[in-house]
ChimeraX commands (.cxc) that place a marker at each C-alpha (Angstrom):
marker #1 position 29.57,-43.36,34.91 radius 0.5
marker #1 position 30.59,-44.70,38.32 radius 0.5
marker #1 position 28.53,-45.17,41.46 radius 0.5
marker #1 position 29.17,-46.49,44.97 radius 0.5
marker #1 position 27.08,-49.12,46.77 radius 0.5
marker #1 position 25.78,-47.60,49.99 radius 0.5
marker #1 position 23.72,-50.41,51.50 radius 0.5
marker #1 position 21.35,-53.28,50.93 radius 0.5
marker #1 position 17.71,-52.28,50.55 radius 0.5
marker #1 position 16.34,-53.23,53.93 radius 0.5
marker #1 position 13.53,-52.90,56.40 radius 0.5
marker #1 position 13.58,-53.08,60.14 radius 0.5
marker #1 position 13.74,-56.90,60.17 radius 0.5
marker #1 position 14.44,-57.84,56.55 radius 0.5
marker #1 position 17.29,-57.42,54.10 radius 0.5
marker #1 position 16.88,-57.83,50.34 radius 0.5
marker #1 position 20.07,-59.43,48.97 radius 0.5
marker #1 position 19.31,-58.69,45.33 radius 0.5
marker #1 position 18.48,-54.99,45.84 radius 0.5
marker #1 position 21.13,-52.40,46.64 radius 0.5
marker #1 position 21.16,-48.64,47.17 radius 0.5
marker #1 position 23.71,-46.85,44.98 radius 0.5
marker #1 position 24.92,-43.25,45.30 radius 0.5
marker #1 position 26.03,-41.54,42.08 radius 0.5
marker #1 position 28.33,-38.53,42.70 radius 0.5
marker #1 position 26.96,-36.38,39.84 radius 0.5
marker #1 position 23.32,-36.90,40.89 radius 0.5
marker #1 position 22.06,-34.81,43.83 radius 0.5
marker #1 position 18.27,-34.70,43.44 radius 0.5
marker #1 position 15.34,-37.06,42.97 radius 0.5
marker #1 position 14.58,-35.58,39.53 radius 0.5
marker #1 position 18.09,-36.31,38.24 radius 0.5
marker #1 position 17.99,-39.79,39.78 radius 0.5
marker #1 position 14.75,-40.62,37.97 radius 0.5
marker #1 position 16.53,-39.90,34.64 radius 0.5
marker #1 position 18.83,-42.88,35.34 radius 0.5
marker #1 position 15.90,-45.29,35.60 radius 0.5
marker #1 position 16.28,-48.35,33.36 radius 0.5
marker #1 position 20.06,-48.17,32.96 radius 0.5
marker #1 position 22.23,-51.26,33.39 radius 0.5
marker #1 position 24.61,-51.54,36.35 radius 0.5
marker #1 position 27.62,-53.89,36.53 radius 0.5
marker #1 position 29.45,-54.96,39.72 radius 0.5
marker #1 position 32.77,-56.74,39.21 radius 0.5
marker #1 position 34.46,-59.08,41.67 radius 0.5
marker #1 position 38.22,-59.17,42.24 radius 0.5
marker #1 position 38.42,-62.34,40.14 radius 0.5
marker #1 position 36.66,-60.69,37.20 radius 0.5
marker #1 position 33.12,-62.08,37.58 radius 0.5
marker #1 position 30.38,-59.61,36.62 radius 0.5
marker #1 position 26.92,-59.36,38.15 radius 0.5
marker #1 position 24.41,-57.26,36.23 radius 0.5
marker #1 position 21.54,-55.20,37.59 radius 0.5
marker #1 position 19.06,-52.53,36.58 radius 0.5
marker #1 position 18.16,-49.18,38.14 radius 0.5
marker #1 position 14.51,-49.44,39.13 radius 0.5
marker #1 position 13.69,-46.15,40.90 radius 0.5
marker #1 position 15.08,-43.30,43.00 radius 0.5
marker #1 position 15.40,-43.75,46.75 radius 0.5
marker #1 position 14.77,-40.65,48.84 radius 0.5
marker #1 position 15.37,-37.05,47.77 radius 0.5
marker #1 position 19.19,-36.91,47.72 radius 0.5
marker #1 position 19.87,-38.75,44.46 radius 0.5
marker #1 position 20.35,-42.34,45.68 radius 0.5
marker #1 position 18.94,-44.99,43.33 radius 0.5
marker #1 position 17.65,-48.51,43.93 radius 0.5
marker #1 position 19.28,-51.24,41.82 radius 0.5
marker #1 position 17.88,-54.74,41.43 radius 0.5
marker #1 position 20.57,-57.30,40.58 radius 0.5
marker #1 position 19.98,-60.66,38.91 radius 0.5
marker #1 position 21.88,-62.47,41.66 radius 0.5
marker #1 position 22.43,-61.54,45.27 radius 0.5
marker #1 position 25.55,-59.56,46.09 radius 0.5
marker #1 position 27.85,-60.46,48.99 radius 0.5
marker #1 position 28.32,-58.21,51.99 radius 0.5
marker #1 position 31.81,-57.30,50.75 radius 0.5
marker #1 position 30.19,-55.37,47.91 radius 0.5
marker #1 position 29.01,-52.58,50.25 radius 0.5
marker #1 position 31.29,-49.58,49.75 radius 0.5
marker #1 position 32.65,-50.75,46.39 radius 0.5
marker #1 position 32.19,-49.14,42.98 radius 0.5
marker #1 position 29.77,-50.14,40.22 radius 0.5
marker #1 position 29.73,-49.15,36.58 radius 0.5
marker #1 position 26.52,-47.53,35.25 radius 0.5
marker #1 position 26.12,-48.06,31.50 radius 0.5
marker #1 position 23.95,-46.20,29.01 radius 0.5
marker link #1:1,2 radius 0.2
marker link #1:2,3 radius 0.2
marker link #1:3,4 radius 0.2
marker link #1:4,5 radius 0.2
marker link #1:5,6 radius 0.2
marker link #1:6,7 radius 0.2
marker link #1:7,8 radius 0.2
marker link #1:8,9 radius 0.2
marker link #1:9,10 radius 0.2
marker link #1:10,11 radius 0.2
marker link #1:11,12 radius 0.2
marker link #1:12,13 radius 0.2
marker link #1:13,14 radius 0.2
marker link #1:14,15 radius 0.2
marker link #1:15,16 radius 0.2
marker link #1:16,17 radius 0.2
marker link #1:17,18 radius 0.2
marker link #1:18,19 radius 0.2
marker link #1:19,20 radius 0.2
marker link #1:20,21 radius 0.2
marker link #1:21,22 radius 0.2
marker link #1:22,23 radius 0.2
marker link #1:23,24 radius 0.2
marker link #1:24,25 radius 0.2
marker link #1:25,26 radius 0.2
marker link #1:26,27 radius 0.2
marker link #1:27,28 radius 0.2
marker link #1:28,29 radius 0.2
marker link #1:29,30 radius 0.2
marker link #1:30,31 radius 0.2
marker link #1:31,32 radius 0.2
marker link #1:32,33 radius 0.2
marker link #1:33,34 radius 0.2
marker link #1:34,35 radius 0.2
marker link #1:35,36 radius 0.2
marker link #1:36,37 radius 0.2
marker link #1:37,38 radius 0.2
marker link #1:38,39 radius 0.2
marker link #1:39,40 radius 0.2
marker link #1:40,41 radius 0.2
marker link #1:41,42 radius 0.2
marker link #1:42,43 radius 0.2
marker link #1:43,44 radius 0.2
marker link #1:44,45 radius 0.2
marker link #1:45,46 radius 0.2
marker link #1:46,47 radius 0.2
marker link #1:47,48 radius 0.2
marker link #1:48,49 radius 0.2
marker link #1:49,50 radius 0.2
marker link #1:50,51 radius 0.2
marker link #1:51,52 radius 0.2
marker link #1:52,53 radius 0.2
marker link #1:53,54 radius 0.2
marker link #1:54,55 radius 0.2
marker link #1:55,56 radius 0.2
marker link #1:56,57 radius 0.2
marker link #1:57,58 radius 0.2
marker link #1:58,59 radius 0.2
marker link #1:59,60 radius 0.2
marker link #1:60,61 radius 0.2
marker link #1:61,62 radius 0.2
marker link #1:62,63 radius 0.2
marker link #1:63,64 radius 0.2
marker link #1:64,65 radius 0.2
marker link #1:65,66 radius 0.2
marker link #1:66,67 radius 0.2
marker link #1:67,68 radius 0.2
marker link #1:68,69 radius 0.2
marker link #1:69,70 radius 0.2
marker link #1:70,71 radius 0.2
marker link #1:71,72 radius 0.2
marker link #1:72,73 radius 0.2
marker link #1:73,74 radius 0.2
marker link #1:74,75 radius 0.2
marker link #1:75,76 radius 0.2
marker link #1:76,77 radius 0.2
marker link #1:77,78 radius 0.2
marker link #1:78,79 radius 0.2
marker link #1:79,80 radius 0.2
marker link #1:80,81 radius 0.2
marker link #1:81,82 radius 0.2
marker link #1:82,83 radius 0.2
marker link #1:83,84 radius 0.2
marker link #1:84,85 radius 0.2
marker link #1:85,86 radius 0.2
view
């Protein structure tokens, strides 16, 4: 399953580099997003490096999920695709 990184998780004055918001095209509600909780997410760089993360909870009511990565992701990752594994 594929997803797209929408943004960093952020507040009005803070930005969390290890937490990203991911939109999954097949998921359109909070109930469906909560079914993805606990799945592994992989973001790949152009050079082939992989950074792993985990879906922690839904974000909002439109099916966006919050993903916590082991390492911080660069700003170039916003708008790119991630792979959601079983």
